[in-house]
VOGU-3710 file (C-alpha; in Angstrom, 3 decimals, decimal comma):
1> mrvlctatgs> 12,406/23,219/6,327  13,591/21,440/3,156  12,072/18,027/3,042  13,200/15,361/0,497  10,315/12,613/0,037  10,734/9,316/-1,942  7,906/7,069/-3,363  8,434/4,023/-5,693  6,581/0,776/-6,690  2,866/1,505/-7,488
11> pshgrallpl> 0,896/4,663/-7,583  -0,785/3,678/-4,115  2,805/4,414/-2,532  2,546/7,798/-3,691  -1,042/8,146/-2,207  0,140/7,263/0,827  2,914/10,025/0,792  0,738/12,716/-0,688  -0,912/13,685/2,718  2,207/14,310/4,309
21> aralagaghe> 3,843/16,174/1,508  0,708/18,150/1,042  0,737/19,048/4,865  4,274/20,301/5,014  4,030/22,136/1,631  0,635/23,739/2,823  2,593/25,013/5,998  5,164/26,631/3,776  7,963/24,086/3,866  9,897/23,423/0,720
31> vtvvttadva> 8,953/19,689/-0,486  10,816/17,915/-3,279  9,350/14,373/-4,145  11,814/11,892/-5,991  9,833/9,280/-7,608  9,325/7,050/-10,497  7,571/8,012/-13,954  4,710/5,615/-12,994  4,248/7,356/-9,434  4,702/10,984/-10,413
41> pvfaadpvtv> 1,289/12,056/-11,478  -0,096/11,331/-8,048  1,405/14,549/-7,083  0,706/16,731/-10,381  -2,218/18,998/-8,521  0,333/19,796/-5,468  2,426/22,513/-4,842  5,641/20,066/-4,445  8,592/19,652/-6,774  8,678/16,219/-8,398
51> eptlpridfs> 11,720/14,680/-9,760  10,553/11,490/-11,729  14,220/10,098/-11,411  14,293/7,035/-9,201  14,981/3,733/-10,663  11,894/1,599/-11,717  11,599/-1,562/-9,763  12,288/-4,460/-12,205  8,969/-6,522/-11,574  9,818/-8,969/-14,334
61> amgrasaeaa> 13,323/-9,832/-12,659  11,502/-10,110/-9,236  9,164/-12,477/-10,988  11,923/-14,827/-12,185  13,933/-14,756/-8,777  11,109/-15,386/-6,596  9,900/-18,268/-8,896  13,340/-19,630/-8,763  13,699/-19,267/-4,944  10,224/-21,022/-4,439
71> eaagadapeg> 11,308/-23,901/-6,667  14,503/-24,214/-4,991  12,925/-24,175/-1,522  10,212/-26,510/-2,566  7,430/-23,822/-1,530  4,107/-24,334/-3,221  2,107/-23,285/-0,227  0,890/-19,855/0,166  3,045/-19,476/3,280  5,960/-20,867/1,187
81> gqeahlkvlv> 5,396/-18,510/-1,449  5,349/-15,516/0,847  8,759/-16,327/2,421  10,117/-16,676/-1,016  8,939/-13,371/-2,032  9,954/-11,776/1,009  13,657/-13,273/0,360  13,615/-11,934/-2,957  12,416/-8,567/-2,089  15,027/-8,169/0,705
91> drltgdmale> 17,580/-8,959/-1,769  16,454/-6,322/-4,216  15,887/-3,705/-2,061  19,498/-4,030/-0,514  21,041/-4,789/-4,008  21,946/-2,619/-7,007  18,427/-1,021/-6,478  19,706/0,687/-3,141  23,061/1,861/-4,570  21,264/3,381/-7,542
101> ghrvlaelar> 18,667/5,093/-5,654  21,313/6,458/-3,198  23,097/7,882/-6,130  20,360/9,681/-7,477  19,137/11,058/-4,140  22,777/11,977/-3,137  23,061/14,107/-6,315  19,897/15,928/-5,831  20,781/16,452/-2,207  23,960/18,434/-2,908
111> dfrpdaiird> 21,630/21,345/-4,337  18,488/20,748/-2,050  20,283/20,179/1,274  17,239/18,532/2,836  16,782/18,988/6,454  14,883/15,627/6,628  13,657/12,814/4,578  10,470/10,983/4,351  10,969/7,746/2,383  9,063/5,029/0,725
121> gmdigaclla> 9,360/1,925/2,792  11,235/0,070/-0,038  13,723/2,829/-0,361  17,093/1,783/1,421  18,962/4,152/-0,468  17,235/7,151/1,258  18,157/5,801/4,731  21,667/5,467/3,682  21,546/9,251/2,518  20,058/10,379/5,563
131> eqlgipqlpi> 22,894/8,668/7,780  25,337/10,409/5,603  23,883/13,688/6,182  23,086/13,322/9,731  19,332/14,027/9,247  15,953/12,313/10,408  14,395/9,815/8,315  10,977/8,327/8,514  9,116/5,719/6,244  5,591/6,525/4,926
141> pagtvnildp> 2,756/3,902/6,074  3,102/1,100/3,808  2,608/-2,654/3,687  6,433/-3,320/3,206  7,164/-1,531/6,415  4,727/-3,730/8,079  6,018/-7,054/7,168  9,669/-6,662/6,582  11,819/-7,746/9,639  14,257/-4,865/10,350
151> aallpalnrl> 16,574/-7,701/11,631  16,509/-9,782/8,308  17,439/-6,257/6,459  20,432/-5,481/8,889  23,190/-7,663/7,566  22,691/-6,267/3,897  22,236/-3,005/5,197  25,290/-3,055/6,939  27,321/-4,120/3,743  25,915/-1,095/2,158
161> reqlglpvqe> 26,760/1,107/5,100  30,400/-0,131/4,730  30,645/0,376/0,770  29,784/4,049/1,480  32,079/4,249/4,647  29,239/4,598/6,945  29,473/2,888/10,446  27,676/-0,381/10,646  24,956/-0,727/13,364  24,258/-3,360/15,580
171> epgslyphgr> 20,458/-2,421/16,125  17,777/-3,611/13,700  15,809/-0,628/14,854  18,594/1,376/13,220  16,419/1,265/9,924  13,715/3,535/11,788  15,979/5,540/14,142  13,318/8,205/14,368  10,236/6,091/14,017  7,842/5,656/11,174
181> fdylpaeysf> 4,640/7,260/10,154  1,019/5,438/10,039  -2,433/6,328/9,903  -4,252/3,814/12,018  -4,280/3,740/15,910  -1,780/1,508/17,843  -4,591/-1,050/18,761  -5,425/-1,488/14,925  -1,800/-1,647/13,975  -0,881/-3,950/11,077
191> arfpatvlay> 2,840/-3,853/11,492  4,369/-7,101/12,819  7,414/-5,445/14,455  7,532/-2,794/17,070  8,667/0,940/16,389  8,076/4,431/17,622  5,038/5,603/15,721  3,814/9,066/14,567  0,259/8,132/13,706  -2,331/10,622/12,065
201> rqttvvdrta> -5,906/10,516/10,960  -6,432/8,766/7,505  -7,890/11,435/5,026  -10,721/10,843/2,723  -9,559/13,143/0,454  -6,093/12,117/-1,086  -6,805/13,154/-4,512  -8,562/16,322/-4,440  -9,350/16,751/-8,098  -11,327/13,137/-7,984
211> glpgwvaelp> -15,051/12,960/-8,073  -17,491/10,203/-8,798  -19,284/9,740/-11,937  -22,952/10,852/-12,331  -24,103/7,376/-12,944  -23,043/6,404/-9,267  -26,083/8,965/-8,092  -28,571/6,835/-10,166  -27,403/3,341/-8,588  -30,479/1,730/-6,852
221> adrplvfaav> -30,582/2,566/-2,899  -32,791/-0,240/-1,987  -30,193/-2,651/-1,606  -26,709/-2,965/0,046  -24,071/-1,292/-1,739  -20,841/-3,437/-2,499  -17,805/-2,021/-3,496  -14,892/-4,062/-4,963  -11,414/-3,198/-6,265  -8,256/-4,971/-7,401
231> gtalpmfrev> -5,794/-2,115/-6,395  -3,301/-0,621/-8,565  -0,051/-2,825/-8,115  -1,760/-5,847/-10,033  -2,850/-4,221/-12,899  0,656/-2,516/-13,143  2,226/-5,951/-12,919  0,406/-7,100/-15,917  1,276/-4,196/-17,883  5,066/-3,979/-17,144
241> lppgtplpvg> 5,766/-7,908/-17,421  6,496/-8,932/-20,782  4,331/-11,812/-22,035  5,433/-15,161/-20,705  7,341/-13,770/-17,674  6,119/-15,767/-14,323  4,314/-13,721/-11,712  5,744/-13,596/-8,367  5,165/-16,669/-6,510  1,820/-17,054/-4,754
251> mtdpaeqlat> 0,345/-14,417/-7,086  -2,725/-15,356/-8,730  -3,340/-13,675/-12,257  -5,316/-10,387/-11,561  -7,618/-11,422/-14,323  -8,559/-14,601/-12,641  -9,139/-12,549/-9,418  -11,438/-10,216/-11,043  -13,544/-12,935/-12,482  -13,920/-14,569/-9,007
261> iiaglsrlec> -15,147/-11,115/-7,903  -17,423/-10,525/-10,631  -18,991/-14,030/-10,498  -19,223/-13,962/-6,619  -21,162/-10,645/-6,659  -23,405/-11,874/-9,530  -24,716/-14,411/-7,121  -25,204/-11,651/-4,349  -28,465/-9,653/-3,825  -26,755/-6,148/-3,910
271> tavvatggie> -25,712/-3,253/-6,048  -22,180/-3,755/-6,634  -19,574/-1,653/-8,223  -16,342/-3,092/-9,220  -13,028/-1,151/-10,091  -11,244/-3,183/-12,552  -7,949/-1,239/-12,977  -8,507/-1,659/-16,683  -8,243/-5,227/-16,440  -10,386/-7,734/-18,542
281> aaggvepaph> -11,838/-10,708/-16,354  -10,493/-14,127/-17,235  -12,741/-16,504/-18,947  -15,157/-13,975/-20,465  -17,302/-13,779/-17,322  -20,235/-11,532/-17,558  -21,431/-9,591/-14,767  -25,158/-9,700/-13,602  -27,218/-6,534/-14,263  -26,647/-5,457/-10,659
291> vhltdrlaqp> -22,683/-5,365/-11,001  -21,275/-2,313/-12,426  -17,971/-2,416/-13,941  -15,444/0,738/-14,151  -11,935/1,012/-14,723  -11,250/3,252/-11,609  -13,232/5,185/-9,305  -12,579/7,658/-6,348  -12,509/4,708/-3,669  -12,476/6,657/-0,604
301> lllecadlfv> -15,454/8,545/-1,791  -17,410/5,589/-2,660  -16,211/3,753/0,758  -18,262/6,529/2,529  -21,670/5,148/1,418  -20,765/1,484/0,943  -21,967/-1,284/3,295  -19,175/-3,920/2,273  -15,504/-3,667/0,645  -14,285/-6,595/-1,296
311> thggynsire> -10,598/-5,669/-1,529  -7,295/-7,258/-2,671  -6,090/-6,086/1,022  -3,652/-3,663/0,105  -2,541/-1,436/2,891  -3,857/1,625/1,833  -7,514/0,290/1,003  -7,258/-1,302/4,409  -6,732/1,920/6,143  -9,449/3,516/3,919
321> avrtgtpmav> -11,712/0,887/5,067  -11,100/1,537/8,736  -11,511/5,262/8,399  -15,201/4,821/6,595  -16,108/2,160/9,142  -16,667/-0,395/6,009  -16,547/-4,099/6,698  -14,268/-5,861/4,425  -13,992/-9,318/2,626  -10,202/-9,660/1,429
331> lpnfgdqlpn> -9,167/-11,561/-1,403  -5,461/-11,279/-0,956  -2,756/-11,631/-3,935  0,880/-11,078/-2,887  3,169/-9,159/-0,534  1,647/-7,960/2,435  -1,889/-8,611/1,280  -2,074/-12,332/2,964  -0,997/-10,994/6,126  -3,249/-8,001/6,051
341> aervqelglg> -6,313/-10,431/5,379  -5,231/-12,605/8,176  -5,237/-9,228/10,433  -8,690/-8,016/9,157  -10,248/-11,174/10,266  -8,287/-11,318/13,473  -9,428/-7,972/14,438  -13,147/-8,770/13,447  -13,287/-6,019/10,744  -14,310/-8,743/8,118
351> rhltdtdpda> -13,172/-12,123/6,658  -10,134/-13,539/4,456  -11,702/-15,061/1,696  -9,815/-18,399/1,623  -12,227/-20,333/-0,751  -12,344/-18,506/-4,097  -15,361/-20,510/-5,589  -17,722/-17,647/-6,686  -20,487/-19,380/-4,367  -18,360/-19,174/-1,483
361> vaavcrella> -17,328/-15,551/-2,249  -20,890/-14,793/-2,239  -21,954/-16,634/0,900  -19,083/-14,827/2,764  -20,134/-11,459/1,475  -23,647/-12,351/2,279  -22,924/-13,186/5,965  -20,822/-9,970/6,509  -23,759/-8,009/5,156  -25,879/-9,389/7,936
371> dretaarcrr> -23,462/-9,370/10,696  -23,997/-6,673/13,194  -21,166/-7,486/15,284  -18,782/-7,045/12,698  -20,482/-3,829/11,570  -19,918/-2,613/15,323  -16,435/-3,704/15,473  -15,719/-1,615/12,278  -17,583/1,558/13,981  -15,193/1,052/16,975
381> aqlaslalpd> -12,154/1,125/14,891  -13,454/4,156/12,756  -13,984/5,982/16,019  -10,462/5,263/17,144  -9,120/6,482/13,569  -11,093/9,490/13,811  -9,697/10,530/17,501  -6,260/10,503/15,981  -4,431/13,831/15,204  -5,069/15,544/12,122
391> igqvvadlek> -2,376/15,138/9,435  -1,169/18,736/9,913  0,288/17,613/12,913  3,301/16,211/11,104  4,637/19,693/10,645  5,346/20,442/14,456  6,279/16,653/14,707  8,996/16,986/11,964  10,112/20,441/13,131  10,838/18,926/16,609
401> lva> 13,113/16,189/15,100  14,959/18,587/12,787  15,544/21,170/15,727
//
């Protein structure tokens, strides 16, 4: 098979795609990944062709548009900000970005002649190309896929279809005509809207070149180990936004969020490791001696030993914590992170940190470390995750769709 894959947004999207692309390439199929310059390095160590030609998402324009949408709607509560963000996201995904992405992919497809497409959940251009070519397309596991209502996308998607001379569709499910991929069992799904799901076991080895630094082995083991991370999207926002550009509505400055985490863990009796993403904490907050800061770390590896995960609630991080049976304290920021935090609490796999006072953060973490019922539920979720088919099953599943 010749499989065309796409990934956009932050590097976390690339890491969600990588196990699928790796399994297909390892089985002898020809895999081409079309992505952005930001995400391309994720695939550097794998035998896939990488084309960093997808248009980059204009985060500064999204920030301005979501701020204007929220102001017009009078949305100052988190829920209102979330609605404004989703509306702007739909507009962006089905606007010029979709047409430009489609143009790039169609040009490449003329020579590559793909048999199937595995696409980023934010890549609408790939949907249109699959319909033109009459080949299956499935989105990778992603927060965007989980929270976007296909019915809300349908009118704009049909406008794009008309522009390209494609027949319009009446069913919202036409966005996922062959289903979608996931790395979680159905009973632990974070998806809001039903679809056929091809689910595989979340791997703990995404970046095969990653390891833990030697100082991790010297950490005291007589206290609980707490790992905290702010993800990859937030640092990227700060890096690409020009000074003075408003953050998307509902988003906290990542430097302030990091300061909250460091201050909270400094009040907790534990050994803490905080992956900062290269961000400096706001207010010059200083970590206590038992809190160790590092720019980046091999998250799936450290989670295998962690007693608690303080996370921003990105979907990659959620899945990795379920895979290792690690309870979560979720401090969400934007996008799918707020509904993810609510779902974690609903499933009993951790807590949604709604009070960002450092003392309150420390108190919730302390309770979770002592909560045997939450630990047992995390173990049950881990067992369910381990019972999923290996990622290699994607080869046979995709071959059936292509046949």
